[in-house]
C-alpha positions in Angstrom: 0.0 0.0 0.0 2.9 2.3 0.6 4.3 1.6 -2.9 2.5 4.5 -4.4 3.7 6.9 -1.7 6.7 9.0 -2.7 8.4 11.2 -0.2 10.0 14.4 -1.3 13.7 14.3 -1.1 15.4 16.7 1.2 17.6 18.1 -1.5 14.8 18.9 -4.0 15.7 22.0 -5.8 12.1 22.9 -6.4 11.5 23.8 -2.8 8.1 25.5 -2.6 9.3 27.8 0.1 12.8 28.6 -1.1 13.6 32.1 -2.1 10.8 33.6 0.0 13.1 36.0 1.8 15.0 37.0 -1.4 14.6 40.7 -2.3 13.9 41.9 -5.9 14.7 45.5 -6.5 11.8 45.8 -9.0 9.4 46.1 -6.2 11.2 48.9 -4.4 8.4 51.5 -4.3 10.8 54.1 -2.9 12.8 54.1 -6.1 9.8 54.3 -8.5 10.2 58.0 -8.9 13.7 57.5 -10.4 12.6 54.6 -12.6 12.4 56.2 -16.1 10.6 53.2 -17.7 7.9 53.2 -15.1 7.4 57.0 -15.3 7.1 56.7 -19.1 4.5 54.0 -18.8 2.5 56.1 -16.4 2.6 59.1 -18.7 1.5 57.2 -21.8 -1.5 55.2 -22.8 0.4 52.0 -22.1 0.2 52.7 -18.4 -3.5 53.4 -18.2 -5.6 50.7 -16.6 -8.5 49.5 -18.8 -12.0 49.9 -17.4 -12.9 47.3 -14.7 -16.5 46.2 -14.3 -16.2 44.6 -10.9 -16.0 46.6 -7.7 -13.1 44.6 -6.3 -10.3 44.3 -9.0 -8.8 41.1 -7.4 -12.1 39.2 -7.7 -13.4 40.8 -10.9 -12.6 37.8 -13.0 -14.3 34.4 -12.8 -12.2 31.9 -11.0 -11.8 28.4 -12.4 -13.7 25.6 -10.9 -11.1 23.2 -9.5 -11.4 19.7 -8.2 -8.9 17.7 -6.3 -7.5 16.1 -9.4 -8.5 18.4 -12.2 -6.2 20.9 -13.8 -6.7 24.6 -13.3 -7.2 27.2 -16.1 -4.8 30.2 -16.0 -6.7 33.5 -15.5 -5.1 36.8 -15.4 -6.3 40.0 -13.9 -6.7 43.3 -15.7 -3.2 44.4 -14.8 -1.7 41.1 -16.1 -1.2 39.7 -12.6 -1.9 36.0 -12.2 -4.9 35.2 -10.1 -4.5 33.1 -7.0 -4.2 29.5 -7.8 -3.4 30.0 -11.5 -0.6 28.4 -13.5 2.0 30.8 -14.9 4.9 29.7 -17.1 4.2 26.1 -16.3 4.6 26.6 -12.5 1.7 26.0 -10.3 1.3 28.6 -7.6 0.2 27.2 -4.3 -3.1 28.2 -2.9 -1.4 29.6 0.2 -0.2 33.1 0.5 3.2 32.1 1.7 4.8 32.8 -1.7 4.7 36.4 -2.8 2.5 37.2 -5.8 4.4 37.0 -9.1 7.4 35.1 -7.6 8.5 31.8 -9.1 11.8 30.3 -9.7 11.2 30.6 -13.4 11.0 34.3 -12.9 14.2 34.3 -11.1 15.8 32.3 -13.9 15.5 35.2 -16.3 11.8 36.1 -17.2 11.3 39.9 -17.0 8.6 41.6 -15.1 6.0 42.8 -17.6 2.9 44.0 -15.8 1.7 46.1 -18.8 1.9 43.3 -21.3 4.3 45.2 -23.6 6.1 42.0 -24.6 3.1 40.9 -26.7 4.3 43.1 -29.6 2.5 45.7 -31.8 -1.1 45.3 -32.8 -1.9 43.6 -36.0 -2.4 46.0 -39.0 -5.8 47.2 -40.0 -7.6 45.4 -42.7 -7.3 47.3 -46.0 -10.5 48.5 -47.7 -11.5 46.8 -50.9 -11.9 49.7 -53.3 -13.3 47.4 -56.0 -16.3 46.4 -53.9 -19.7 47.8 -55.2 -20.5 49.4 -51.9 -17.3 51.4 -51.8 -17.8 52.5 -55.4 -21.3 53.7 -54.6 -20.0 55.6 -51.5 -17.3 57.4 -53.5 -19.7 58.3 -56.3 -22.2 59.7 -53.8 -19.4 61.8 -52.3 -18.5 63.1 -55.7 -22.1 64.1 -56.5 -22.3 66.1 -53.2 -19.1 67.9 -54.0 -20.4 68.9 -57.5 -23.6 70.3 -56.0 -21.6 72.3 -53.5 -19.2 73.6 -56.2 -22.2 74.6 -58.3 -23.8 76.6 -55.5 -20.5 78.3 -54.8 -20.0 79.3 -58.4 -23.5 80.7 -58.5 -22.8 82.8 -55.4 -19.6 84.1 -57.0 -21.5 85.2 -60.2 -20.1 82.5 -62.5 -23.4 81.3 -63.8 -22.1 79.2 -66.7 -19.7 77.3 -64.5 -22.5 76.7 -61.9 -24.7 75.3 -64.7 -22.0 73.0 -65.9 -21.4 71.6 -62.4 -25.1 71.1 -61.9 -25.4 69.1 -65.1 -22.3 67.0 -64.2 -23.9 66.3 -60.8 -27.1 65.2 -62.5 -25.3 62.8 -64.8 -23.3 61.2 -62.0 -26.4 61.0 -59.8 -28.2 58.9 -62.5 -25.2 56.6 -62.7 -25.3 56.3 -58.9 -29.0 55.3 -59.0 -28.4 52.6 -61.6 -25.6 51.2 -59.5 -27.7 51.2 -56.4 -30.5 49.3 -58.2 -28.1 46.6 -59.2 -26.6 46.2 -55.7 -29.5 46.9 -53.3 -33.2 47.2 -53.3 -34.9 50.3 -54.7 -36.0 51.3 -51.2 -32.4 52.1 -50.3 -32.1 54.9 -53.0 -31.0 58.2 -51.5 -34.0 60.4 -52.3 -32.6 63.5 -50.6 -29.6 63.4 -52.9 -31.8 63.1 -56.0 -34.0 66.0 -54.8 -31.0 68.3 -54.1 -29.4 67.5 -57.5 -32.6 68.2 -59.4 -33.5 71.3 -57.4 -30.0 72.8 -57.9 -30.1 72.0 -61.7 -33.5 73.8 -62.0 -32.2 76.8 -60.1 -29.1 77.1 -62.3 -31.3 76.8 -65.4 -33.4 79.7 -64.1 -30.4 81.8 -63.2 -29.1 81.4 -66.8 -32.5 82.4 -68.1 -33.1 78.9 -69.6 -36.7 79.0 -68.5 -38.0 76.1 -70.5 -35.4 73.7 -69.1 -35.9 75.0 -65.6 -39.7 74.4 -65.9 -39.1 70.8 -67.1 -36.8 70.1 -64.2 -39.3 71.5 -61.7 -42.0 69.4 -63.3 -39.9 66.2 -62.7 -39.7 67.1 -59.0 -43.3 68.1 -58.6 -44.7 65.0 -60.3 -42.7 62.6 -58.2 -44.9 61.6 -55.3 -41.9 60.3 -53.4 -40.6 63.8 -52.7 -42.2 65.3 -49.6 -43.3 69.0 -49.8 -42.3 69.2 -53.4 -45.5 71.2 -54.2 -44.1 74.4 -52.7 -41.7 74.5 -55.7 -44.6 75.6 -57.7 -43.8 79.1 -56.3 -40.5 79.0 -58.3 -42.4 77.9 -61.4 -44.8 80.8 -60.9 -41.8 83.2 -60.6 -40.4 81.9 -63.9 -43.8 82.5 -65.6 -43.8 86.0 -64.1 -40.4 86.7 -65.7 -41.8 85.4 -69.0 -44.7 87.8 -68.6 -47.1 84.9 -68.7 -49.2 86.3 -65.8 -52.2 84.0 -66.0 -50.0 80.9 -65.5 -48.0 82.7 -62.8 -51.2 83.3 -60.8 -52.3 79.7 -61.4 -49.1 78.2 -60.0 -49.0 80.7 -57.1 -52.5 79.6 -56.1 -51.6 75.9 -56.5 -48.6 76.4 -54.2 -50.8 78.4 -51.7 -53.3 75.4 -51.6 -50.5 72.9 -50.8 -48.9 74.9 -48.0 -50.5 74.4 -44.6 -51.8 77.3 -42.7 -49.2 76.9 -40.0 -46.6 78.2 -42.4 -48.0 81.7 -42.1 -45.0 83.6 -43.4 -44.7 81.6 -46.5 -48.4 82.0 -47.3 -48.1 85.8 -46.9 -45.1 85.9 -49.3 -47.1 84.0 -51.9 -50.1 86.2 -51.6 -47.8 89.2 -52.0 -46.5 87.7 -55.3 -50.1 87.2 -56.4 -50.9 90.8 -55.7 -47.9 92.1 -57.6 -48.9 89.9 -60.6 -52.5 91.3 -60.5 -50.9 94.9 -60.6 -48.9 93.9 -63.7 -52.1 92.6 -65.4 -54.1 95.7 -64.5 -56.5 93.9 -62.2 -56.2 96.4 -59.4 -59.3 95.3 -57.5 -57.9 91.8 -57.1 -54.5 93.2 -56.1 -56.2 95.4 -53.5 -57.9 92.4 -52.0 -54.6 90.5 -51.7 -52.7 93.4 -50.1 -55.6 94.3 -47.8 -55.6 90.7 -46.5 -51.8 90.9 -46.0 -52.1 94.2 -44.1 -54.7 92.8 -41.8 -52.8 89.5 -41.1 -49.1 90.5 -41.1 -48.5 94.2 -42.2 -45.2 94.9 -43.9 -43.7 97.8 -45.8 -43.9 96.3 -49.3 -47.5 95.3 -49.1 -48.4 98.7 -47.7 -46.6 100.5 -50.5 -48.2 98.3 -53.2 -51.6 98.9 -51.6 -51.1 102.6 -52.0 -50.1 102.1 -55.7 -53.2 100.1 -56.3 -55.5 102.7 -54.8 -53.6 105.4 -56.8 -54.3 103.4 -60.0 -58.0 103.3 -59.3 -58.1 107.0 -58.1 -59.6 106.4 -54.7 -58.5 109.4 -52.6 -59.9 108.4 -49.2 -58.5 104.8 -49.5 -55.1 106.3 -50.4 -55.1 108.3 -47.2 -56.0 105.2 -45.2 -53.4 103.1 -46.9 -50.8 105.8 -46.2 -51.7 105.8 -42.5 -51.4 102.0 -42.5 -48.0 102.2 -44.1 -46.9 104.7 -41.5 -48.1 102.4 -38.7 -46.0 99.4 -39.8 -43.6 98.5 -37.0 -39.9 98.6 -37.9 -38.9 96.2 -35.1 -35.5 97.7 -34.6 -33.8 99.1 -31.6 -33.6 102.7 -30.8 -30.4 104.7 -31.4 -30.1 105.4 -27.7 -29.1 101.8 -27.2 -25.7 102.6 -28.9 -25.0 105.5 -26.7 -22.9 104.7 -23.6 -24.8 105.7 -20.4 -21.8 105.6 -18.1 -18.0 105.6 -18.1 -17.8 101.9 -17.6 -15.0 100.7 -19.9 -16.5 97.2 -20.3 -19.9 98.7 -21.3 -18.1 101.1 -23.7 -16.3 98.2 -25.4 -19.5 96.3 -25.8 -21.3 99.3 -27.4 -18.3 100.0 -29.6 -18.4 96.4 -30.8 -22.1 96.3 -31.7 -22.2 99.9 -33.1 -21.5 98.7 -36.6 -22.0 95.0 -36.6 -24.2 93.1 -39.1 -27.3 93.4 -37.0 -26.9 97.2 -36.8 -26.3 97.4 -40.6 -29.5 95.4 -41.2 -31.4 97.8 -38.9 -30.0 100.8 -40.9 -31.0 99.2 -44.2 -34.5 98.4 -42.9 -35.0 102.0 -41.7 -33.7 103.4 -45.0 -36.1 101.2 -46.9 -39.0 102.3 -44.8 -38.1 106.0 -45.3 -37.8 105.4 -49.0 -41.3 103.8 -49.2 -42.9 106.6 -47.1 -41.2 109.4 -49.1 -42.1 107.9 -52.4 -45.7 107.3 -51.4 -46.0 110.8 -50.1 -44.7 112.3 -53.3 -47.0 110.1 -55.3 -50.3 110.8 -53.5 -49.7 114.4 -52.3 -50.7 116.0 -55.7 -54.0 114.0 -56.0 -55.4 113.5 -52.5 -56.4 117.2 -52.2 -57.3 120.1 -54.4 -53.6 121.2 -54.8 -50.3 119.5 -54.2 -49.4 122.0 -51.5 -52.4 121.0 -49.4 -51.7 117.3 -50.1 -48.1 117.8 -48.9 -49.3 119.5 -45.8 -51.6 116.6 -45.0 -48.8 114.1 -45.5 -46.5 116.2 -43.3 -49.0 116.3 -40.5 -49.5 112.5 -40.6 -45.7 111.9 -40.6 -45.2 114.2 -37.7 -47.7 112.2 -35.6 -45.8 108.9 -36.4 -42.5 107.4 -35.5 -40.9 109.0 -38.6 -40.9 112.6 -37.3 -37.6 113.4 -39.0 -39.1 112.7 -42.4 -41.4 115.7 -42.1 -38.6 118.2 -42.9 -37.6 116.1 -45.9 -41.2 116.2 -47.2 -41.1 120.0 -46.9 -37.9 120.1 -49.0 -39.6 117.9 -51.5 -42.4 120.3 -51.6 -40.0 123.0 -52.6 -38.5 120.8 -55.3 -42.0 120.2 -56.7 -42.4 124.0 -57.0 -39.1 124.0 -58.9 -40.4 121.4 -61.4 -43.4 123.5 -61.9 -41.0 126.5 -62.5 -42.5 128.4 -59.6 -39.1 129.6 -58.2 -40.5 132.2 -55.9 -42.6 129.6 -54.0 -39.7 127.2 -53.9 -37.4 129.9 -52.4 -40.1 130.9 -49.9 -40.5 127.3 -48.8 -36.8 126.7 -48.4 -36.4 130.0 -46.4 -38.8 128.6 -43.8 -36.0 126.3 -42.7 -33.6 129.0 -41.7 -34.7 128.7 -38.1 -34.8 124.9 -38.0 -32.1 122.6 -36.6 -28.7 122.7 -38.2 -29.1 119.6 -40.5 -32.3 120.8 -42.1 -31.1 124.4 -42.3 -27.9 123.2 -44.1 -29.9 121.2 -46.6 -32.3 124.1 -47.3 -29.5 126.6 -47.6 -27.6 124.3 -50.0 -30.6 124.1 -52.3 -31.1 127.9 -52.1 -27.5 128.4 -53.0 -27.9 126.0 -55.9 -31.0 127.9 -57.2 -29.3 131.3 -57.0 -26.3 129.8 -58.8 -28.4 128.7 -61.6 -29.9 132.2 -61.9 -26.3 133.6 -62.0 -26.9 135.5 -58.8 -23.5 134.6 -57.4 -23.8 137.0 -54.4 -26.9 135.3 -53.1 -25.5 131.9 -54.0 -22.4 132.6 -52.0 -24.4 134.0 -49.0 -26.5 130.8 -48.7 -23.5 128.6 -49.3 -21.9 130.3 -46.3 -25.0 129.7 -44.3 -25.1 126.0 -45.3 -21.4 125.6 -44.4 -21.8 127.3 -41.1 -24.8 125.2 -40.2 -23.0 121.9 -41.1 -19.3 122.1 -41.8 -19.2 118.5 -42.8 -21.9 118.8 -45.5 -20.0 118.0 -48.8 -22.8 119.5 -51.0 -22.6 122.8 -49.1 -18.8 122.9 -49.5 -19.1 122.1 -53.2 -21.6 124.9 -53.8 -19.4 127.3 -51.9 -16.5 126.3 -54.2 -18.7 126.8 -57.2 -19.4 130.4 -56.3 -15.7 131.1 -55.7 -14.9 129.3 -59.0 -17.4 131.6 -60.8 -15.6 134.7 -59.4 -12.3 133.4 -60.8 -10.6 132.5 -57.5 -9.5 129.0 -58.6 -7.1 128.4 -55.7 -9.7 129.1 -53.1 -12.3 127.0 -55.0 -9.8 124.1 -55.0 -9.6 124.3 -51.2 -13.3 124.1 -50.8 -13.5 121.1 -53.1 -10.7 119.4 -51.2 -12.5 119.9 -47.9 -15.6 118.4 -49.4 -13.6 115.4 -50.5 -12.1 115.0 -47.0 -15.6 114.9 -45.5 -17.0 112.5 -48.2 -14.5 110.8 -50.4 -17.4 109.6 -52.7 -18.5 113.2 -53.6 -18.0 112.9 -57.3 -19.1 116.5 -58.0 -16.3 117.9 -55.9 -13.7 115.6 -57.5 -14.9 116.6 -61.0 -14.9 120.3 -60.2 -11.4 120.2 -58.7 -10.2 118.6 -62.0 -11.7 121.6 -63.9 -10.0 124.0 -61.4 -6.6 122.4 -62.0 -7.2 122.8 -65.7 -7.9 126.5 -65.2 -4.7 126.7 -63.2 -2.8 124.9 -66.0 -1.8 122.1 -63.6 -2.6 119.4 -66.1 -0.9 116.5 -64.3 -3.1 117.0 -61.2 -6.2 117.5 -63.3 -5.5 114.3 -65.2 -5.0 112.5 -61.9 -8.4 113.7 -60.6 -10.3 112.7 -63.8 -8.6 109.3 -63.8 -9.7 108.7 -60.2 -13.2 109.8 -61.2 -13.1 107.4 -64.1 -12.4 104.5 -61.7 -15.6 105.5 -59.9 -17.8 106.4 -62.9 -16.7 104.0 -65.6 -19.1 105.2 -68.4 -19.4 108.9 -67.7 -19.2 110.8 -71.0 -18.1 114.0 -69.2 -15.2 112.3 -67.5 -14.0 110.6 -70.7 -14.1 113.9 -72.6 -12.2 115.7 -69.9 -9.4 113.1 -69.9 -9.2 113.3 -73.7 -9.1 117.1 -73.5 -6.3 117.1 -70.9 -4.2 114.8 -73.0 -4.8 117.1 -76.0 -3.6 120.1 -73.9 -0.6 118.0 -72.9 0.1 117.5 -76.7 -0.4 113.8 -76.6 -2.8 113.3 -79.5 -2.5 109.5 -79.5 -3.8 109.2 -75.9 -6.5 111.9 -76.7 -7.7 109.8 -79.7 -7.8 106.6 -77.5 -10.0 108.3 -74.9 -12.2 109.9 -77.5 -12.7 106.4 -79.0 -14.0 105.3 -75.6 -16.2 108.3 -75.4 -18.0 107.6 -78.7 -18.5 104.0 -77.6 -20.5 105.4 -74.7 -22.2 108.2 -76.8 -21.9 107.2 -80.4 -24.1 110.1 -81.6 -22.1 112.9 -80.1 -21.3 115.1 -83.0 -18.7 117.2 -81.1 -16.8 114.2 -80.0 -16.8 112.9 -83.6 -15.6 116.2 -85.0 -12.9 116.4 -82.4 -11.7 113.0 -83.4 -11.6 114.1 -87.0 -9.6 117.2 -86.0 -7.0 115.1 -84.2 -6.7 112.6 -87.1 -6.3 115.6 -89.5 -3.5 117.1 -87.3 -1.8 113.7 -87.5 -2.0 113.6 -91.3 -4.6 110.8 -91.5 -7.1 112.4 -94.0 -9.1 109.3 -94.6 -9.9 108.7 -90.9 -10.4 112.4 -90.4 -13.0 112.4 -93.3 -14.8 109.4 -91.8 -15.3 111.1 -88.4 -16.1 114.5 -89.8 -18.7 112.9 -92.1 -20.2 111.0 -89.1 -20.4 114.3 -87.2 -22.1 115.9 -90.1 -24.7 113.1 -90.3 -25.7 113.6 -86.7 -25.5 117.4 -86.6 -25.5 119.0 -90.1 -25.4 122.6 -88.9 -21.8 122.7 -87.6 -20.1 125.3 -89.8 -16.6 124.1 -89.0 -17.4 120.5 -90.1 -19.2 121.8 -93.2 -16.2 123.9 -94.1 -13.7 121.1 -93.6 -15.8 118.6 -95.7 -16.2 121.1 -98.6 -12.5 121.9 -98.6 -11.7 118.2 -98.5 -13.7 117.5 -101.6 -12.1 120.5 -103.4 -8.7 119.2 -102.4 -9.5 115.8 -103.8 -10.9 117.4 -107.1 -14.5 116.5 -106.4 -15.9 120.0 -106.7 -19.4 118.8 -107.5 -19.7 117.1 -104.1 -18.4 120.1 -102.3 -21.3 122.2 -103.6 -23.9 120.7 -101.3 -21.9 121.5 -98.2 -21.3 125.1 -99.2 -25.0 125.5 -100.1 -25.9 124.2 -96.6 -23.4 126.7 -95.1 -25.1 129.5 -97.1 -28.5 128.5 -95.6 -27.1 128.5 -92.1 -25.3 131.9 -92.5 -27.1 133.7 -95.3 -25.4 137.0 -94.5 -21.9 135.5 -95.1 -21.0 136.1 -98.8 -18.1 133.7 -98.7 -20.2 130.5 -98.8 -22.1 131.6 -101.9 -18.8 132.6 -103.5 -17.5 129.1 -102.8 -20.6 127.6 -104.5 -20.0 129.7 -107.6 -16.3 128.8 -107.5 -17.1 125.1 -107.4 -19.4 125.5 -110.4 -16.6 127.3 -112.3 -14.0 124.6 -111.4 -16.3 121.8 -112.5 -16.6 123.5 -115.9 -20.3 124.6 -115.5 -19.6 128.3 -116.4 -23.2 129.2 -117.1 -24.3 128.0 -113.7 -21.3 129.8 -112.2 -22.3 133.1 -114.0 -25.9 132.8 -112.7 -24.6 132.3 -109.2 -22.3 135.3 -109.4 -25.2 137.5 -110.7 -27.4 136.3 -107.8 -24.6 137.1 -105.4 -24.2 140.6 -107.0 -27.9 141.3 -106.5 -27.6 140.4 -102.8 -24.2 142.0 -102.2 -23.8 144.8 -104.7 -20.7 146.2 -103.0 -18.7 143.0 -103.1 -15.6 143.6 -105.1 -14.6 140.0 -105.6 -17.9 139.1 -107.1 -17.6 141.9 -109.6 -14.1 140.8 -110.5 -15.3 137.3 -111.3 -18.3 138.7 -113.3 -16.0 140.8 -115.4 -13.7 138.0 -116.1 -16.4 135.4 -116.9 -18.3 137.9 -119.1 -15.1 138.7 -121.0 -14.3 135.0 -121.6 -17.8 134.2 -122.7 -18.3 137.4 -124.7 -21.3 138.9 -123.0 -22.4 142.5 -123.3 -22.8 143.0 -119.6 -19.0 143.2 -119.2 -18.9 146.9 -119.5 -21.5 147.4 -116.9 -19.8 145.2 -114.4 -16.4 146.8 -115.2 -17.8 150.3 -114.5 -19.2 149.1 -111.1 -15.9 147.5 -110.3 -13.9 150.7 -111.0 -16.3 152.8 -108.9 -16.0 150.4 -105.9 -12.2 150.3 -106.2 -12.1 154.1 -106.3 -14.3 154.2 -103.2 -12.0 151.8 -101.5 -9.0 154.0 -102.3 -10.8 157.0 -100.9 -11.5 155.0 -97.7 -7.9 154.0 -97.4 -6.7 157.6 -97.9 -9.1 158.9 -95.2 -8.0 156.3 -92.8 -4.3 157.1 -93.5 -4.9 160.9 -93.2 -6.8 160.4 -89.9 -3.8 158.4 -88.6 -1.1 160.9 -89.8 -2.5 164.2 -88.4 -5.2 163.8 -85.7 -3.8 166.6 -83.6 -3.7 169.2 -86.4 -7.2 168.3 -87.6 -8.5 168.7 -84.0 -6.8 172.1 -83.6 -8.1 173.2 -86.9 -11.6 172.3 -86.1 -11.4 174.0 -82.7 -10.2 177.4 -84.3 -12.7 177.5 -87.1 -16.1 179.3 -87.1 -19.3 177.6 -86.0 -20.6 177.0 -89.5 -17.4 175.5 -90.7 -17.2 173.3 -87.6 -20.7 172.0 -88.3 -19.9 171.3 -91.9 -16.7 169.5 -91.0 -18.5 167.4 -88.5 -21.1 166.4 -91.1 -18.4 165.5 -93.6 -16.5 163.4 -91.0 -19.6 161.6 -90.0 -20.4 160.8 -93.6 -16.8 159.6 -94.2 -17.0 157.3 -91.1 -20.2 155.8 -92.4 -18.6 155.1 -95.8 -15.6 153.6 -94.1 -17.8 151.3 -92.1 -19.4 150.0 -95.2 -16.1 149.3 -97.0 -14.2 148.1 -94.0 -15.1 144.5 -94.5 -14.4 144.4 -98.2 -11.2 142.6 -99.2 -8.4 144.3 -101.1 -7.5 143.7 -104.7 -4.9 141.1 -104.0 -6.9 139.4 -101.2 -9.1 136.3 -101.6 -12.8 136.9 -102.1 -13.9 135.8 -98.6 -15.0 138.7 -96.5 -14.1 136.8 -93.2 -10.8 137.0 -91.5 -10.1 133.3 -92.2 -7.7 132.9 -95.1 -7.9 129.1 -95.4 -9.3 129.0 -98.9 -7.8 131.1 -101.8 -10.1 131.5 -104.8 -8.6 134.5 -106.5 -9.3 134.5 -110.2 -6.0 133.8 -111.9 -6.5 130.9 -114.3 -10.1 130.0 -115.1 -9.1 126.6 -116.4 -6.9 125.4 -113.6 -7.5 124.6 -110.0 -8.0 127.8 -108.0 -8.4 126.6 -104.4 -5.5 126.0 -102.1 -5.4 123.2 -99.5 -7.3 124.3 -96.4 -5.3 124.8 -93.3 -6.8 122.8 -90.4 -4.3 123.5 -87.7 -6.1 126.7 -86.5 -9.5 124.9 -85.9 -11.2 126.0 -82.8 -11.0 123.3 -80.1 -14.1 122.2 -78.1 -15.0 124.4 -75.3 -13.3 122.9 -72.2 -16.2 123.5 -69.9 -19.0 122.1 -72.2 -19.8 119.4 -69.8 -19.0 121.4 -66.7 -22.1 123.5 -66.8 -24.2 120.6 -65.4 -21.7 119.4 -62.9 -20.5 122.6 -61.3 -23.9 123.1 -59.7 -24.4 120.4 -57.1 -27.5 118.2 -57.3 -30.5 119.0 -55.0 -30.2 117.0 -51.8 -33.5 115.2 -51.8 -33.0 114.0 -55.3 
């Protein structure tokens, strides 16, 4: 029986209790602060204990069920420590607590202490996605469609409508591919309806933005007819808007009403907006009674400024005075729902409060409040100006009623503006006295209103050329409000009119300092620099103004004129070309272009622009003269005749145009017509020497009997001319002797001499304008065309000189701009 009993030898190396008192430095807690590995483990994720579900960590895991003979399963705790009774590294730990936890001989033989389980190695790599799987392809395609829709919306917001449409179309194509792929992989119930709706809606919006209304309507129809889209019926509002743009008002009203029927009553704001669209459409169709019903309903349910203004327009169209008054009162009573200005004034010296007020003084909410208030004032002012002339017997009484209503409302400050508008209405009716009297009523008002009224009074007196009164009221306006740019501009205008250009420039500069967008001051300071011959500064002013007013004809002309004064014709031509692109029918700009091209030697271009100028304004003598001389120079005398005949019609008292007509007939070989023309000229101007010379020569060549008669008249006129010259010469040589002789003579002789001198002066006045024998036949001082009779068969006209043409008046456009606009306008 004892054969199966084995006693443990005394020298067994695996003594269960050996090494119990051995000391391992790893467990020295006093040295843990200096252990870098332990401190690193504590600071990183490796040293963090995972969450433990049991209350007691040592008993949190399930212990194995052990029998007397069965083996035990090794269990470890959350910190990697073996549980009591577990097997670790092939060594069974006894159930007793004699041996310290974690101590075995195997550990002493070289196994390292690893409570954090770092010896297990790195985690296995993540599984790679299979990009060829259908689900992944669908996911990537859906992401691409969303990106295209976003890019389309961004391009639309940036103003690139074509790019937005292309992106929307691309998104639509990819979305259809996506739907087909989903149908192949999954059931139709898994299709993303929201993505389909957004793609179609964006495509319709981009079609509408690009004015492709038929395509937009078709796309909207696809959305509306699809019953799977929830609340798609409200898109009929967009379809109604498209029909409204196409002026198909009946269909627009139909779709608005369909949308109104499909929107529940809880969406009150949306229903009000649709009803407002219906009312506007009724106004466009002339159905004012239906429009009145719509706007009256809106004003009773949710009054707003637009509906109130449209209601006034509708009553104005039907001519109902009393209803206009009631509608105006309703418009005045619409609440603005904005904060008072006192909110933005600091009540104390608290720095924190001041910082908050400074931060919100000009934020987006404050800007929105300003815009809403400005819109309300615009509607009220426009409505008052519209109904004031018709609600009472006269517009003055109507304005007074509107002013009283406004004074009793929250828009008290608009009453003064209405009074100023009343004065402007007087101006439109050319009742200047009443306008001035109305404006003078503001002299005792507050500074802002006084400055506005004085500015307008200054403007009125300036237009009447009463510069003293204009300057007086300009001073009053400036003193009332030194920061009023219009008042400073008007003051500069009065100084400019008196010729003090330096001082005028100072006023214009001050106006620009107060308001950098005051274009009148900037334009006028450019004119002032031109007067002072500071051309570079003038050019700089006009170029700045051109950057603000891109298509202003006045600014373009002034730039071209400055370049011409700076003797840069190429730049002047370039800016004049821009000018005629803005005003292609401006005859002066066209003639100036012709003059510049002529000075450059380009006759063909000069002729083109002179001819265009003549087409638009056939009464410009300079253009007519140049065209006639051009045809004579090119040996087309027959074509020159019509221009000189038109000049003779414009200036019938100028003999030179009729002489030019006769000269053209003579040069073209039509001597009989030339002779008849000269005879007609002689009947109208019998004392014209040049006409008689041509008559004598032509009659001699043709052999007519009238030659003797014309020769006699010619001799008599030449003799009278000699007498005139002698008297002029004698008067210049001895004026003192003649005077002393007259003073010492008798009374009768003195009277006789006075009579003779008076008669001689009259004769001299008649002959003073006549040309000499060797001068050309024109009686004017211009010697551009020489038609003296030398050779009747050869060309008789010299080439016209065009360098001395009169340039355009430099202040042609300044007359409008020097006077500042009326403030209420």
